[in-house]
Biopython code that builds the backbone (N, CA, C, O; Angstrom):
import numpy as np
from Bio.PDB.StructureBuilder import StructureBuilder

atoms = [
    (1, "MET", "N", (24.422, 114.043, 187.893)),
    (1, "MET", "CA", (25.373, 114.552, 186.783)),
    (1, "MET", "C", (26.847, 113.944, 186.721)),
    (1, "MET", "O", (27.145, 113.563, 185.589)),
    (2, "ASN", "N", (27.401, 113.845, 187.265)),
    (2, "ASN", "CA", (28.864, 113.469, 187.375)),
    (2, "ASN", "C", (29.184, 112.379, 186.472)),
    (2, "ASN", "O", (29.961, 112.348, 185.518)),
    (3, "LEU", "N", (28.083, 111.085, 187.192)),
    (3, "LEU", "CA", (28.144, 110.093, 186.503)),
    (3, "LEU", "C", (28.015, 109.876, 185.078)),
    (3, "LEU", "O", (28.728, 109.333, 184.234)),
    (4, "LEU", "N", (26.454, 110.693, 185.054)),
    (4, "LEU", "CA", (26.392, 110.780, 183.466)),
    (4, "LEU", "C", (27.779, 110.909, 182.501)),
    (4, "LEU", "O", (28.227, 110.061, 181.729)),
    (5, "LYS", "N", (28.354, 112.386, 182.838)),
    (5, "LYS", "CA", (29.227, 112.926, 182.445)),
    (5, "LYS", "C", (30.775, 111.645, 182.042)),
    (5, "LYS", "O", (31.585, 111.636, 181.116)),
    (6, "GLU", "N", (30.578, 110.675, 183.320)),
    (6, "GLU", "CA", (31.521, 109.813, 182.956)),
    (6, "GLU", "C", (31.098, 108.444, 182.167)),
    (6, "GLU", "O", (31.944, 107.635, 181.785)),
    (7, "GLN", "N", (29.816, 108.291, 181.984)),
    (7, "GLN", "CA", (29.470, 107.272, 181.288)),
    (7, "GLN", "C", (29.507, 107.740, 179.457)),
    (7, "GLN", "O", (29.684, 106.957, 178.524)),
    (8, "ILE", "N", (29.281, 109.232, 179.374)),
    (8, "ILE", "CA", (29.577, 109.510, 177.829)),
    (8, "ILE", "C", (30.761, 109.456, 177.442)),
    (8, "ILE", "O", (31.036, 109.120, 176.290)),
    (9, "ARG", "N", (32.068, 109.919, 178.725)),
    (9, "ARG", "CA", (33.061, 109.373, 178.307)),
    (9, "ARG", "C", (33.495, 108.523, 177.927)),
    (9, "ARG", "O", (34.389, 108.482, 177.081)),
    (10, "GLU", "N", (32.717, 107.202, 178.713)),
    (10, "GLU", "CA", (33.221, 105.715, 178.293)),
    (10, "GLU", "C", (32.584, 105.196, 176.977)),
    (10, "GLU", "O", (32.910, 104.329, 176.166)),
    (11, "TYR", "N", (31.485, 106.118, 177.088)),
    (11, "TYR", "CA", (30.612, 105.868, 175.382)),
    (11, "TYR", "C", (31.888, 105.692, 174.325)),
    (11, "TYR", "O", (32.426, 104.727, 173.782)),
    (12, "LYS", "N", (32.125, 107.408, 174.320)),
    (12, "LYS", "CA", (32.792, 108.001, 173.542)),
    (12, "LYS", "C", (34.198, 106.908, 173.170)),
    (12, "LYS", "O", (34.653, 106.467, 172.115)),
    (13, "GLU", "N", (34.421, 106.821, 174.022)),
    (13, "GLU", "CA", (35.679, 105.646, 174.222)),
    (13, "GLU", "C", (35.818, 104.320, 173.575)),
    (13, "GLU", "O", (36.584, 103.660, 172.874)),
    (14, "LEU", "N", (34.729, 104.280, 174.151)),
    (14, "LEU", "CA", (34.472, 102.917, 173.541)),
    (14, "LEU", "C", (33.745, 102.346, 172.071)),
    (14, "LEU", "O", (33.554, 101.211, 171.634)),
    (15, "TYR", "N", (33.510, 103.421, 171.660)),
    (15, "TYR", "CA", (32.631, 103.840, 170.390)),
    (15, "TYR", "C", (33.306, 104.525, 169.541)),
    (15, "TYR", "O", (32.574, 105.062, 168.709)),
    (16, "ASP", "N", (34.474, 104.741, 169.400)),
    (16, "ASP", "CA", (35.706, 105.912, 168.949)),
    (16, "ASP", "C", (35.121, 105.466, 167.470)),
    (16, "ASP", "O", (34.960, 104.275, 167.205)),
    (17, "TYR", "N", (34.724, 106.835, 166.245)),
    (17, "TYR", "CA", (34.791, 106.663, 165.226)),
    (17, "TYR", "C", (35.747, 105.994, 164.550)),
    (17, "TYR", "O", (35.633, 104.990, 163.847)),
    (18, "LYS", "N", (36.808, 106.706, 164.852)),
    (18, "LYS", "CA", (37.885, 106.345, 164.400)),
    (18, "LYS", "C", (38.343, 104.955, 164.594)),
    (18, "LYS", "O", (38.647, 104.386, 163.546)),
    (19, "ASP", "N", (38.428, 104.476, 165.353)),
    (19, "ASP", "CA", (38.117, 102.464, 165.924)),
    (19, "ASP", "C", (37.570, 101.672, 165.133)),
    (19, "ASP", "O", (37.949, 100.563, 164.756)),
    (20, "ILE", "N", (36.211, 102.545, 164.751)),
    (20, "ILE", "CA", (35.124, 101.676, 164.255)),
    (20, "ILE", "C", (35.576, 101.956, 162.443)),
    (20, "ILE", "O", (35.232, 101.175, 161.556)),
    (21, "LEU", "N", (36.183, 102.897, 162.262)),
    (21, "LEU", "CA", (36.428, 103.180, 160.642)),
    (21, "LEU", "C", (37.792, 102.436, 160.640)),
    (21, "LEU", "O", (37.554, 101.344, 160.124)),
    (22, "SER", "N", (38.943, 102.497, 160.929)),
    (22, "SER", "CA", (39.885, 101.443, 161.106)),
    (22, "SER", "C", (39.449, 100.124, 161.307)),
    (22, "SER", "O", (40.062, 99.197, 160.776)),
    (23, "TYR", "N", (38.668, 99.970, 161.863)),
    (23, "TYR", "CA", (38.737, 98.678, 161.834)),
    (23, "TYR", "C", (37.734, 97.978, 160.889)),
    (23, "TYR", "O", (37.687, 96.756, 160.754)),
    (24, "ALA", "N", (36.869, 98.933, 160.195)),
    (24, "ALA", "CA", (36.322, 98.466, 158.536)),
    (24, "ALA", "C", (36.917, 98.571, 157.652)),
    (24, "ALA", "O", (36.389, 98.348, 156.562)),
    (25, "VAL", "N", (38.598, 99.048, 157.756)),
    (25, "VAL", "CA", (39.229, 99.446, 156.930)),
    (25, "VAL", "C", (40.061, 98.496, 156.482)),
    (25, "VAL", "O", (40.646, 98.433, 155.401)),
    (26, "ARG", "N", (40.070, 97.589, 157.611)),
    (26, "ARG", "CA", (41.386, 96.377, 157.913)),
    (26, "ARG", "C", (40.775, 95.108, 157.625)),
    (26, "ARG", "O", (41.417, 94.208, 157.084)),
    (27, "LYS", "N", (38.992, 94.928, 158.115)),
    (27, "LYS", "CA", (38.648, 94.201, 157.268)),
    (27, "LYS", "C", (38.495, 93.770, 155.545)),
    (27, "LYS", "O", (38.519, 92.834, 154.745)),
    (28, "GLY", "N", (38.325, 95.207, 155.697)),
    (28, "GLY", "CA", (37.900, 95.774, 154.065)),
    (28, "GLY", "C", (36.588, 95.837, 153.331)),
    (28, "GLY", "O", (36.283, 95.628, 152.157)),
    (29, "TYR", "N", (35.830, 96.235, 154.528)),
    (29, "TYR", "CA", (34.361, 96.779, 154.106)),
    (29, "TYR", "C", (34.159, 98.606, 153.821)),
    (29, "TYR", "O", (33.228, 99.375, 153.584)),
    (30, "VAL", "N", (35.660, 98.685, 154.016)),
    (30, "VAL", "CA", (35.319, 100.358, 153.721)),
    (30, "VAL", "C", (36.841, 100.952, 153.136)),
    (30, "VAL", "O", (37.782, 100.501, 153.789)),
    (31, "HIS", "N", (37.152, 101.686, 152.257)),
    (31, "HIS", "CA", (38.638, 101.962, 151.665)),
    (31, "HIS", "C", (38.595, 103.509, 151.872)),
    (31, "HIS", "O", (37.660, 104.309, 151.831)),
    (32, "SER", "N", (40.115, 103.671, 152.142)),
    (32, "SER", "CA", (40.530, 105.199, 152.745)),
    (32, "SER", "C", (40.981, 105.433, 151.416)),
    (32, "SER", "O", (41.658, 104.821, 150.589)),
    (33, "LEU", "N", (40.265, 106.736, 151.497)),
    (33, "LEU", "CA", (40.438, 107.649, 150.071)),
    (33, "LEU", "C", (41.580, 108.572, 150.124)),
    (33, "LEU", "O", (42.114, 108.971, 149.089)),
    (34, "GLY", "N", (42.024, 108.971, 151.445)),
    (34, "GLY", "CA", (42.907, 109.753, 152.123)),
    (34, "GLY", "C", (41.776, 110.821, 152.078)),
    (34, "GLY", "O", (40.735, 110.849, 151.423)),
    (35, "ASN", "N", (42.429, 111.891, 153.188)),
    (35, "ASN", "CA", (42.020, 113.233, 153.500)),
    (35, "ASN", "C", (40.231, 113.414, 153.692)),
    (35, "ASN", "O", (39.340, 114.080, 153.166)),
    (36, "TYR", "N", (40.400, 112.036, 155.144)),
    (36, "TYR", "CA", (39.154, 111.832, 155.862)),
    (36, "TYR", "C", (38.209, 111.573, 154.695)),
    (36, "TYR", "O", (37.121, 111.641, 155.268)),
    (37, "LEU", "N", (37.924, 111.293, 153.296)),
    (37, "LEU", "CA", (37.471, 110.251, 152.682)),
    (37, "LEU", "C", (37.586, 108.559, 152.497)),
    (37, "LEU", "O", (38.529, 107.797, 152.282)),
    (38, "TYR", "N", (35.940, 108.361, 152.721)),
    (38, "TYR", "CA", (35.701, 106.898, 152.937)),
    (38, "TYR", "C", (34.764, 106.626, 151.644)),
    (38, "TYR", "O", (33.884, 107.286, 151.091)),
    (39, "ILE", "N", (35.358, 105.336, 151.408)),
    (39, "ILE", "CA", (33.841, 104.584, 150.258)),
    (39, "ILE", "C", (34.106, 103.092, 150.620)),
    (39, "ILE", "O", (35.193, 102.518, 150.686)),
    (40, "SER", "N", (32.339, 102.399, 150.928)),
    (40, "SER", "CA", (32.452, 101.469, 151.497)),
    (40, "SER", "C", (32.806, 100.177, 150.383)),
    (40, "SER", "O", (33.024, 100.791, 149.338)),
    (41, "ASP", "N", (32.946, 98.924, 150.132)),
    (41, "ASP", "CA", (33.498, 98.318, 149.267)),
    (41, "ASP", "C", (32.653, 97.837, 148.312)),
    (41, "ASP", "O", (33.134, 97.366, 147.282)),
    (42, "GLY", "N", (31.156, 97.887, 148.525)),
    (42, "GLY", "CA", (29.919, 97.452, 147.262)),
    (42, "GLY", "C", (30.102, 99.035, 146.459)),
    (42, "GLY", "O", (30.078, 99.070, 145.228)),
    (43, "LEU", "N", (30.269, 100.208, 147.210)),
    (43, "LEU", "CA", (30.332, 101.917, 146.309)),
    (43, "LEU", "C", (31.457, 101.024, 145.678)),
    (43, "LEU", "O", (31.159, 100.087, 144.938)),
    (44, "LEU", "N", (32.687, 101.317, 145.972)),
    (44, "LEU", "CA", (33.902, 100.743, 144.950)),
    (44, "LEU", "C", (33.652, 100.062, 144.021)),
    (44, "LEU", "O", (34.045, 100.569, 142.970)),
    (45, "ARG", "N", (33.175, 99.135, 143.913)),
    (45, "ARG", "CA", (33.205, 98.034, 143.027)),
    (45, "ARG", "C", (32.175, 98.329, 142.118)),
    (45, "ARG", "O", (32.039, 97.719, 141.057)),
    (46, "ASP", "N", (31.503, 99.168, 142.463)),
    (46, "ASP", "CA", (30.066, 99.444, 141.606)),
    (46, "ASP", "C", (30.825, 100.863, 141.221)),
    (46, "ASP", "O", (30.414, 101.012, 140.071)),
    (47, "TYR", "N", (31.417, 101.643, 141.404)),
    (47, "TYR", "CA", (32.070, 102.677, 140.676)),
    (47, "TYR", "C", (32.982, 101.761, 139.380)),
    (47, "TYR", "O", (32.547, 101.882, 138.234)),
    (48, "VAL", "N", (33.893, 101.109, 139.546)),
    (48, "VAL", "CA", (34.941, 100.587, 139.176)),
    (48, "VAL", "C", (34.445, 99.338, 137.819)),
    (48, "VAL", "O", (35.180, 98.965, 136.906)),
    (49, "LYS", "N", (32.777, 98.831, 138.110)),
    (49, "LYS", "CA", (32.420, 98.230, 137.210)),
    (49, "LYS", "C", (31.772, 99.248, 136.185)),
    (49, "LYS", "O", (31.505, 98.789, 135.074)),
    (50, "ARG", "N", (31.522, 100.431, 136.407)),
    (50, "ARG", "CA", (30.243, 101.656, 135.767)),
    (50, "ARG", "C", (31.870, 102.077, 134.124)),
    (50, "ARG", "O", (31.815, 102.100, 132.894)),
    (51, "LEU", "N", (33.265, 102.364, 135.379)),
    (51, "LEU", "CA", (34.030, 102.533, 134.534)),
    (51, "LEU", "C", (34.726, 102.009, 133.929)),
    (51, "LEU", "O", (35.462, 102.523, 133.087)),
    (52, "LYS", "N", (34.664, 100.985, 134.183)),
    (52, "LYS", "CA", (35.232, 99.302, 133.315)),
    (52, "LYS", "C", (34.069, 99.517, 131.781)),
    (52, "LYS", "O", (34.722, 99.425, 130.741)),
    (53, "GLU", "N", (32.982, 99.699, 131.610)),
    (53, "GLU", "CA", (31.979, 100.022, 131.029)),
    (53, "GLU", "C", (32.164, 100.878, 130.016)),
    (53, "GLU", "O", (31.505, 100.804, 128.978)),
    (54, "LEU", "N", (33.409, 102.092, 130.303)),
    (54, "LEU", "CA", (34.001, 103.478, 129.590)),
    (54, "LEU", "C", (34.893, 102.806, 128.228)),
    (54, "LEU", "O", (35.197, 103.236, 127.115)),
    (55, "GLY", "N", (35.132, 101.477, 129.000)),
    (55, "GLY", "CA", (36.365, 100.889, 128.094)),
    (55, "GLY", "C", (37.520, 101.090, 128.317)),
    (55, "GLY", "O", (37.657, 102.119, 128.979)),
    (56, "GLU", "N", (38.877, 100.364, 127.970)),
    (56, "GLU", "CA", (40.019, 100.320, 129.082)),
    (56, "GLU", "C", (40.567, 101.710, 128.607)),
    (56, "GLU", "O", (41.797, 101.651, 128.620)),
    (57, "THR", "N", (40.050, 103.140, 128.124)),
    (57, "THR", "CA", (40.461, 104.160, 128.899)),
    (57, "THR", "C", (39.275, 104.805, 129.287)),
    (57, "THR", "O", (38.105, 104.430, 129.213)),
    (58, "PHE", "N", (39.925, 106.140, 129.838)),
    (58, "PHE", "CA", (38.881, 107.579, 130.108)),
    (58, "PHE", "C", (39.660, 107.971, 130.429)),
    (58, "PHE", "O", (40.794, 107.607, 130.739)),
    (59, "SER", "N", (38.794, 109.341, 130.378)),
    (59, "SER", "CA", (39.011, 110.589, 131.022)),
    (59, "SER", "C", (38.673, 111.198, 132.440)),
    (59, "SER", "O", (38.288, 110.595, 133.442)),
    (60, "VAL", "N", (38.814, 111.983, 132.340)),
    (60, "VAL", "CA", (38.141, 112.780, 134.175)),
    (60, "VAL", "C", (37.039, 112.686, 134.029)),
    (60, "VAL", "O", (36.269, 111.973, 134.674)),
    (61, "GLN", "N", (36.671, 113.775, 132.690)),
    (61, "GLN", "CA", (35.544, 114.152, 132.449)),
    (61, "GLN", "C", (34.660, 113.258, 132.071)),
    (61, "GLN", "O", (33.478, 113.599, 132.114)),
    (62, "ASP", "N", (35.026, 111.808, 131.578)),
    (62, "ASP", "CA", (34.134, 110.755, 131.341)),
    (62, "ASP", "C", (33.760, 110.322, 132.765)),
    (62, "ASP", "O", (32.607, 110.393, 133.188)),
    (63, "ALA", "N", (34.876, 109.836, 133.533)),
    (63, "ALA", "CA", (34.226, 109.641, 134.754)),
    (63, "ALA", "C", (33.307, 110.590, 135.644)),
    (63, "ALA", "O", (32.496, 109.884, 136.244)),
    (64, "LYS", "N", (33.240, 111.148, 135.767)),
    (64, "LYS", "CA", (32.745, 112.397, 136.024)),
    (64, "LYS", "C", (31.122, 112.359, 135.487)),
    (64, "LYS", "O", (30.185, 112.134, 136.254)),
    (65, "SER", "N", (30.993, 112.576, 134.285)),
    (65, "SER", "CA", (29.919, 112.034, 133.464)),
    (65, "SER", "C", (29.002, 110.674, 134.242)),
    (65, "SER", "O", (27.856, 110.619, 134.686)),
    (66, "VAL", "N", (30.077, 109.697, 134.157)),
    (66, "VAL", "CA", (29.616, 108.230, 134.364)),
    (66, "VAL", "C", (28.834, 108.138, 135.994)),
    (66, "VAL", "O", (27.699, 107.796, 136.327)),
    (67, "LEU", "N", (30.062, 108.626, 136.806)),
    (67, "LEU", "CA", (29.486, 108.184, 138.598)),
    (67, "LEU", "C", (28.447, 109.979, 138.608)),
    (67, "LEU", "O", (28.120, 110.373, 139.727)),
    (68, "GLY", "N", (28.246, 110.421, 137.998)),
    (68, "GLY", "CA", (28.034, 111.635, 138.665)),
    (68, "GLY", "C", (28.707, 112.534, 140.274)),
    (68, "GLY", "O", (27.980, 113.086, 141.100)),
    (69, "LEU", "N", (29.962, 112.461, 140.333)),
    (69, "LEU", "CA", (30.553, 112.815, 141.043)),
    (69, "LEU", "C", (30.933, 114.160, 140.803)),
    (69, "LEU", "O", (31.080, 114.575, 139.654)),
    (70, "SER", "N", (31.161, 115.106, 142.137)),
    (70, "SER", "CA", (32.461, 116.308, 141.801)),
    (70, "SER", "C", (33.850, 116.244, 141.792)),
    (70, "SER", "O", (34.357, 115.238, 142.287)),
    (71, "ARG", "N", (34.407, 116.911, 141.436)),
    (71, "ARG", "CA", (35.995, 116.636, 141.239)),
    (71, "ARG", "C", (36.345, 116.397, 142.582)),
    (71, "ARG", "O", (37.117, 115.489, 142.889)),
    (72, "LYS", "N", (35.529, 117.589, 143.870)),
    (72, "LYS", "CA", (36.232, 116.841, 145.103)),
    (72, "LYS", "C", (36.254, 115.773, 145.555)),
    (72, "LYS", "O", (36.562, 115.818, 146.746)),
    (73, "TYR", "N", (36.012, 114.442, 145.066)),
    (73, "TYR", "CA", (35.291, 113.371, 145.305)),
    (73, "TYR", "C", (35.814, 112.487, 144.486)),
    (73, "TYR", "O", (36.261, 111.420, 144.907)),
    (74, "LEU", "N", (35.824, 112.881, 142.979)),
    (74, "LEU", "CA", (35.903, 112.048, 141.738)),
    (74, "LEU", "C", (37.840, 111.757, 142.089)),
    (74, "LEU", "O", (38.287, 110.614, 142.188)),
    (75, "ILE", "N", (38.666, 112.924, 142.219)),
    (75, "ILE", "CA", (40.262, 113.016, 142.249)),
    (75, "ILE", "C", (40.731, 111.930, 142.657)),
    (75, "ILE", "O", (41.349, 111.021, 142.104)),
    (76, "PRO", "N", (40.066, 112.269, 144.588)),
    (76, "PRO", "CA", (40.742, 110.963, 145.265)),
    (76, "PRO", "C", (40.312, 109.652, 145.070)),
    (76, "PRO", "O", (41.216, 108.890, 145.413)),
    (77, "LEU", "N", (39.237, 109.000, 144.632)),
    (77, "LEU", "CA", (38.487, 108.372, 144.068)),
    (77, "LEU", "C", (39.711, 107.696, 142.734)),
    (77, "LEU", "O", (40.199, 106.571, 142.846)),
    (78, "LEU", "N", (39.932, 108.345, 141.913)),
    (78, "LEU", "CA", (40.937, 108.025, 141.179)),
    (78, "LEU", "C", (42.110, 107.884, 141.166)),
    (78, "LEU", "O", (42.747, 107.209, 140.357)),
    (79, "GLU", "N", (42.697, 108.764, 142.431)),
    (79, "GLU", "CA", (43.868, 108.448, 142.892)),
    (79, "GLU", "C", (43.927, 107.224, 143.690)),
    (79, "GLU", "O", (44.876, 106.441, 143.653)),
    (80, "TYR", "N", (42.997, 107.099, 144.334)),
    (80, "TYR", "CA", (43.407, 105.793, 145.150)),
    (80, "TYR", "C", (43.119, 104.722, 144.005)),
    (80, "TYR", "O", (43.846, 103.734, 144.108)),
    (81, "LEU", "N", (42.275, 104.692, 142.997)),
    (81, "LEU", "CA", (42.743, 103.788, 142.029)),
    (81, "LEU", "C", (44.285, 103.607, 141.132)),
    (81, "LEU", "O", (44.978, 102.708, 140.654)),
    (82, "ASP", "N", (44.280, 104.750, 141.238)),
    (82, "ASP", "CA", (46.007, 104.611, 140.782)),
    (82, "ASP", "C", (46.934, 103.865, 141.792)),
    (82, "ASP", "O", (47.897, 103.118, 141.618)),
    (83, "ARG", "N", (46.283, 104.344, 142.943)),
    (83, "ARG", "CA", (47.492, 103.901, 144.055)),
    (83, "ARG", "C", (47.675, 102.309, 144.455)),
    (83, "ARG", "O", (48.718, 101.763, 144.812)),
    (84, "THR", "N", (46.306, 101.692, 144.287)),
    (84, "THR", "CA", (46.231, 100.025, 144.563)),
    (84, "THR", "C", (46.219, 99.150, 143.067)),
    (84, "THR", "O", (46.081, 97.928, 143.013)),
    (85, "GLY", "N", (46.438, 100.277, 141.570)),
    (85, "GLY", "CA", (46.606, 99.245, 141.164)),
    (85, "GLY", "C", (45.364, 99.020, 140.138)),
    (85, "GLY", "O", (45.296, 97.923, 139.585)),
    (86, "ILE", "N", (44.789, 99.596, 139.974)),
    (86, "ILE", "CA", (43.760, 99.008, 139.358)),
    (86, "ILE", "C", (43.665, 99.891, 137.682)),
    (86, "ILE", "O", (43.524, 99.570, 136.502)),
    (87, "ILE", "N", (43.786, 100.755, 138.238)),
    (87, "ILE", "CA", (44.035, 101.997, 136.869)),
    (87, "ILE", "C", (45.612, 102.705, 136.908)),
    (87, "ILE", "O", (46.271, 102.806, 137.943)),
    (88, "ARG", "N", (45.989, 103.094, 135.776)),
    (88, "ARG", "CA", (47.180, 103.941, 135.745)),
    (88, "ARG", "C", (46.866, 105.271, 134.857)),
    (88, "ARG", "O", (45.973, 105.256, 134.010)),
    (89, "ARG", "N", (47.649, 106.401, 135.107)),
    (89, "ARG", "CA", (47.175, 107.413, 134.736)),
    (89, "ARG", "C", (48.183, 107.345, 133.411)),
    (89, "ARG", "O", (49.365, 107.002, 133.444)),
    (90, "GLU", "N", (47.652, 107.632, 132.589)),
    (90, "GLU", "CA", (48.856, 108.247, 131.217)),
    (90, "GLU", "C", (48.390, 109.508, 130.340)),
    (90, "GLU", "O", (47.725, 109.449, 129.306)),
    (91, "GLY", "N", (48.858, 110.610, 130.944)),
    (91, "GLY", "CA", (48.736, 111.958, 130.603)),
    (91, "GLY", "C", (47.571, 112.565, 130.738)),
    (91, "GLY", "O", (47.537, 113.340, 131.694)),
    (92, "ASP", "N", (46.330, 112.457, 129.934)),
    (92, "ASP", "CA", (45.243, 112.869, 130.253)),
    (92, "ASP", "C", (43.746, 112.025, 130.574)),
    (92, "ASP", "O", (42.559, 112.266, 130.795)),
    (93, "VAL", "N", (44.711, 110.850, 130.428)),
    (93, "VAL", "CA", (43.666, 109.790, 130.495)),
    (93, "VAL", "C", (43.848, 108.829, 131.863)),
    (93, "VAL", "O", (44.634, 109.040, 132.787)),
    (94, "ARG", "N", (42.961, 107.784, 131.737)),
    (94, "ARG", "CA", (43.234, 106.619, 133.015)),
    (94, "ARG", "C", (43.060, 105.087, 132.166)),
    (94, "ARG", "O", (42.235, 104.836, 131.287)),
    (95, "ARG", "N", (43.678, 104.551, 132.500)),
    (95, "ARG", "CA", (43.890, 102.976, 131.443)),
    (95, "ARG", "C", (43.737, 102.256, 132.864)),
    (95, "ARG", "O", (44.232, 102.756, 133.874)),
    (96, "PHE", "N", (42.949, 100.931, 132.887)),
    (96, "PHE", "CA", (42.934, 99.934, 133.316)),
    (96, "PHE", "C", (43.934, 99.255, 133.208)),
    (96, "PHE", "O", (44.433, 99.135, 132.089)),
    (97, "VAL", "N", (44.598, 98.529, 134.481)),
    (97, "VAL", "CA", (45.646, 98.288, 134.568)),
    (97, "VAL", "C", (45.217, 96.176, 133.884)),
    (97, "VAL", "O", (44.528, 95.554, 134.693)),
    (98, "LYS", "N", (45.489, 95.655, 133.038)),
    (98, "LYS", "CA", (45.457, 93.991, 132.960)),
    (98, "LYS", "C", (45.672, 93.381, 133.644)),
    (98, "LYS", "O", (46.740, 93.256, 134.245)),
    (99, "GLY", "N", (44.453, 92.660, 133.788)),
    (99, "GLY", "CA", (44.805, 91.859, 135.596)),
    (99, "GLY", "C", (44.450, 92.309, 137.117)),
    (99, "GLY", "O", (44.799, 91.685, 138.119)),
    (100, "PHE", "N", (43.542, 93.742, 137.101)),
    (100, "PHE", "CA", (43.336, 94.117, 138.404)),
    (100, "PHE", "C", (42.452, 93.491, 138.812)),
    (100, "PHE", "O", (41.406, 93.139, 138.267)),
    (101, "MET", "N", (43.008, 93.252, 140.230)),
    (101, "MET", "CA", (42.057, 92.749, 141.144)),
    (101, "MET", "C", (41.283, 93.664, 142.222)),
    (101, "MET", "O", (41.966, 94.376, 142.957)),
    (102, "LEU", "N", (40.458, 93.666, 142.291)),
    (102, "LEU", "CA", (38.997, 94.617, 143.322)),
    (102, "LEU", "C", (38.769, 93.638, 144.531)),
    (102, "LEU", "O", (37.926, 93.902, 145.389)),
]
sb = StructureBuilder()
sb.init_structure("model")
sb.init_model(0)
sb.init_chain("A")
sb.init_seg("    ")
for serial, (resi, resn, name, xyz) in enumerate(atoms, 1):
    if name == "N":
        sb.init_residue(resn, " ", resi, " ")
    sb.init_atom(name, np.array(xyz, "f"), 0.0, 1.0, " ", f" {name:<3s}", serial, name[0])
structure = sb.get_structure()
């Protein structure tokens, strides 16, 4: 029984989810939205593409309708896009930054 506990402990250390997430973020496979929320690069790109189809500006409600996300997930996503320079908040709307790179 002691050997099994030791093996489990070693396995947890070797495959700690925090290490895996950190690695995925460093490699660009996953983006950290903050507050323990993560999004895959592919899904982020899809969301940005769908938001871009709304035009140069969009509201939170527009984004919610197009992406089908609750505010719990939508607001951290929009804040991440603000921080990374993809969009800029202007009052009640968001505007895509010209020449943004994803």
